[in-house]
N, C-alpha and C positions, 0 to 999 in steps of 0.2 A: 504493500500499500504503497502512499506517495503521498506528498502533502505540499502547500503552500502558508505559510507561514510568513504573517503582514508584523509586522510595525511602528511604531514613528520614534522618532529623537532625534540631537540637534546635535550640528550637524557636528561639535567632537566627538560627539558620540559613535558618528556612524562610520570612521574609518576604525576606532575601535570595534565593535563591533560586525564588521565584514572581514576581519585581520581572524580577532579570537576565529571563528566562524566554518572561516576556506581552512587556514589552518591549520584547525581541528578533524577537517575533511569529512563530518554530524550533518555538511547543506554541500550541495554542488556549487550552486550558481546563487546568485543574490543583484538582483534588479533594484539601482537605489533613485528616485526621484523625488526634487523637491516642489515640497506640498508648504498648503493655507489652512491650520490646522482655528478650529472657531471650537470650541469646547465648553463645556463647564464644571468646573475645578473649585470645591472651598467656594458654592456657591458666586460664584464671580465668574459670569464671559470672559471668558482667556480669545484673544491671536495669537499667533504665531507662527515662525517661519520654520515649517518643520521639516529635516526627512521619509523621505517612506523605505524599505525594504519590505522586498518583497523574496521572500526567498523559499529556494527549491528545495528540498530530503523529501523520507521514506520518511514515511509517520511513529517507524519504531526510535525513529530521534528522535525526538516529538520535547522527551524531556531533556535532555544535553545539550539542543537549543534553548530552550526556555533558562537552560540556569547557566550557558553565555550570558546569553540576550543580562541575563539582570545582573549580571556580575563587569558592567564592559557598557550599564547603564546611572546616567544619574539621574531618574526621571526618579518619583520615589516611587509610584504605577508608572510601569510603560504597561503599554498600549502591545500583547502582546496576541495575534490571530493566529488557529491554525484550523485551515479548507480543506479538506479531503480531499480528493484526489480523485476523480473518478471514472473518467477515462482519461485514457494521450494516448500520444503519436509511441505505436510501439521504438522506435527509434533514443528517442528520448527519453524515455524510461530507462531503458538498457541502458545509454546513458553514464546518469545516476544513479542509476545502480554501479560499474564502475567507479563511480570515482567513487558512492561515502567507501570509510571502511565502516 
């Protein structure tokens, strides 16, 4: 089983999270996007420029990925969301298998 894990972070945390995940080989690929986030935090509406990381991995690696994100993340409550991949191009999924240890 495969999944996409989404997290948002500030620019300072982005490189630490990416490097930690890729060097440990618990993920195969990470896409990074600039996003504008608007959310409620401690009863106030907040607006921030953030980075969104879209992380491709195997579902059984979720706990390790979550741990590494939290170790390298400065937010009190980081967004970490896992979405199961039900279908995908077989060649791409086999590539994920070949990268993740």
